[in-house]
C-alpha positions in Angstrom: -17.0 -10.6 -13.5 -14.7 -10.3 -16.5 -14.6 -7.3 -18.9 -12.9 -6.6 -22.2 -11.3 -3.4 -20.9 -7.5 -3.3 -20.2 -5.5 -0.4 -18.7 -1.8 -0.3 -19.3 0.5 2.4 -17.9 3.0 4.1 -20.1 6.0 5.2 -18.0 9.0 7.4 -18.8 12.6 6.4 -18.7 16.0 7.8 -19.3 17.8 4.9 -20.9 15.7 2.0 -22.3 18.4 -0.6 -22.0 18.9 0.1 -18.3 15.2 0.0 -17.7 14.6 -3.2 -19.6 17.6 -4.9 -17.8 16.0 -4.0 -14.5 12.6 -5.5 -15.3 14.2 -8.6 -16.8 15.9 -9.1 -13.4 12.5 -9.0 -11.8 11.3 -11.7 -14.2 9.6 -9.7 -16.8 10.0 -10.6 -20.5 10.6 -7.9 -23.2 7.6 -8.5 -25.6 8.1 -5.5 -27.9 10.7 -2.9 -28.7 11.2 -0.2 -31.3 13.8 2.4 -32.0 11.9 4.7 -34.3 10.0 6.9 -34.8 10.5 7.0 -31.0 12.1 4.7 -28.5 9.5 2.5 -26.9 9.4 -0.9 -25.3 7.0 -3.3 -23.5 7.6 -5.8 -20.7 5.3 -8.4 -19.3 5.2 -10.8 -16.3 2.1 -12.9 -16.1 -0.8 -10.5 -16.4 1.3 -7.4 -15.6 2.2 -5.3 -18.6 4.2 -2.1 -18.5 5.1 0.2 -21.4 8.1 2.6 -21.5 9.2 5.5 -23.6 12.3 7.6 -23.4 11.7 11.1 -22.1 14.5 13.6 -22.8 15.5 15.7 -19.8 13.8 13.3 -17.3 15.3 13.6 -13.7 14.7 10.2 -12.1 15.1 11.8 -8.6 12.3 14.2 -9.3 10.0 11.7 -10.9 6.3 11.5 -9.9 5.4 8.6 -12.2 3.7 5.7 -10.5 1.2 2.9 -11.1 -0.7 0.4 -8.9 -0.6 -3.3 -9.6 -3.2 -5.4 -7.8 -2.0 -9.0 -7.3 -3.5 -12.1 -5.6 -0.6 -12.2 -3.0 2.6 -10.4 -2.4 5.0 -12.7 -0.4 6.1 -15.0 -3.2 6.2 -12.2 -5.7 8.5 -10.1 -3.5 10.7 -13.1 -2.9 11.0 -13.7 -6.6 11.9 -10.0 -7.2 14.5 -10.2 -4.4 16.2 -13.2 -5.8 16.3 -11.8 -9.3 17.8 -8.5 -8.1 20.4 -10.3 -6.0 21.5 -12.3 -9.1 21.6 -9.2 -11.3 23.2 -6.7 -8.9 25.1 -8.9 -6.5 23.0 -7.5 -3.6 19.5 -6.5 -2.8 19.0 -2.8 -3.1 16.8 -1.4 -0.4 17.9 2.3 -0.8 18.8 4.6 -3.7 17.6 3.8 -7.2 16.6 1.2 -8.3 15.4 -0.4 -5.1 12.9 -3.0 -3.7 11.2 -2.0 -0.5 11.4 -4.5 2.3 8.3 -6.7 3.0 7.5 -7.5 6.6 5.4 -10.5 7.6 1.7 -9.7 7.1 2.3 -6.5 5.1 -0.1 -6.4 2.2 1.9 -4.2 -0.2 5.4 -3.2 -1.3 7.0 -0.8 -3.8 9.6 -1.1 -6.5 11.4 1.9 -7.7 13.0 1.4 -11.1 16.2 3.1 -12.6 14.0 6.0 -14.0 12.4 6.7 -10.6 9.0 5.1 -11.5 7.2 3.7 -8.5 5.5 0.4 -9.1 3.2 -0.3 -6.2 2.2 -4.0 -5.7 -0.9 -4.4 -3.5 -2.6 -7.6 -2.4 -6.1 -7.9 -3.7 -8.7 -7.4 -0.9 -6.0 -6.4 1.6 -7.4 -6.4 5.1 -8.2 -3.0 6.6 -6.1 -2.0 9.5 -7.7 -2.3 12.9 -7.3 0.8 15.0 -6.0 0.2 18.5 -4.5 3.6 19.1 -5.7 4.0 22.7 -3.9 0.8 23.9 -0.7 1.1 21.9 2.6 2.8 23.1 4.0 5.8 21.5 7.0 3.7 20.4 4.6 1.3 18.6 2.9 4.2 16.8 6.3 5.6 15.9 7.3 2.3 14.4 4.1 2.3 12.2 4.8 5.9 11.1 8.4 5.1 10.3 7.4 2.0 8.3 4.9 4.1 6.3 7.6 6.7 5.5 10.1 4.0 4.6 8.0 1.6 2.6 5.3 3.8 1.0 7.0 7.2 0.6 10.6 6.1 0.3 11.8 8.7 2.8 14.4 6.8 4.8 15.8 9.9 6.5 12.4 10.9 7.9 11.7 7.3 9.0 15.0 7.2 10.8 14.3 10.5 12.6 10.9 9.3 13.8 12.5 6.3 15.3 15.4 8.2 16.9 13.0 10.6 18.6 10.8 7.8 19.9 13.7 5.7 21.1 15.3 8.7 22.9 12.2 9.4 24.9 12.5 6.3 27.0 8.8 6.3 27.6 6.9 3.2 28.8 6.6 0.6 26.2 6.9 -3.2 25.9 10.3 -4.8 25.5 9.1 -6.2 22.2 8.1 -2.8 20.9 11.6 -1.5 21.7 13.3 -4.5 20.0 11.2 -4.0 16.9 12.1 -0.3 16.8 15.7 -1.1 17.2 15.7 -3.7 14.6 14.0 -1.3 12.2 16.6 1.4 13.1 19.4 -1.0 12.2 17.9 -1.7 8.8 17.5 2.0 8.1 21.0 2.9 9.2 22.4 0.2 6.9 20.3 1.4 4.0 21.5 5.0 4.7 25.1 3.9 4.9 25.4 5.1 8.6 27.5 2.3 10.0 28.0 4.1 13.3 24.3 4.3 14.0 23.7 0.8 12.9 26.4 -0.5 15.2 25.0 1.4 18.2 21.4 0.1 17.5 22.7 -3.4 17.1 24.6 -3.2 20.4 21.5 -2.0 22.3 19.4 -4.6 20.5 21.5 -7.4 21.7 21.5 -6.1 25.3 17.7 -6.3 25.5 16.5 -9.2 27.7 14.1 -11.4 25.9 12.3 -14.6 26.9 12.3 -17.5 24.6 8.6 -16.8 23.8 9.3 -13.2 22.9 12.3 -14.2 20.8 10.1 -16.5 18.8 7.5 -13.8 18.3 10.3 -11.4 17.1 12.0 -13.9 14.9 11.3 -11.9 11.7 12.6 -8.6 13.2 15.7 -10.3 14.6 16.4 -12.0 11.4 16.1 -8.8 9.4 18.6 -7.1 11.8 21.0 -10.0 11.4 20.8 -9.7 7.6 21.4 -5.9 7.8 24.5 -6.5 10.0 25.9 -8.8 7.4 25.6 -6.0 4.9 27.9 -3.9 7.1 30.8 -6.3 6.8 
């Protein structure tokens, strides 16, 4: 069913030029801009339209501004955003501000944080509900889920790293694949946090884990992400 109603978020920013440059890197077009009586601008990408105004005294690190964008799918959109940011910044920012959250295979949502600290949350329409298997999963697997939530949906990299460090240190029973996934995620977090020593230690342990060809194929996405993170250390 179609309706005539349209909702458009109006988000604050510190510097309009910096904000517009960021969204242009993501593939948005600037469709409107004014300097007076107040600084205001509009960007659009397909059916997604965002409006911005300059807010004096805004602290981007303390910003609570956010909006939800429901899209048909997230994989190709995330890839397009990543390619645009690499061209604009020379690298893909996964930490700090601005940043693009990582997207794991099968994940139905991701976040973008712009230079003003606004969180734009892209969610796949009719995303499948999570199936609870708490009773059969190891503590390490549950810790990995908790760390992913802290990292991707709350942007708290330090808390995500702590969750994984505690779980990995316990040495409790878990599958080899769970441990490899946790180590790969810890490598990425260490790189994003600029902790080269922890990244190197996690990489060393990751490469020492024995994996069958079948397990390596199943973990291809995690191993590839760890390899990409390692290249960022060089």
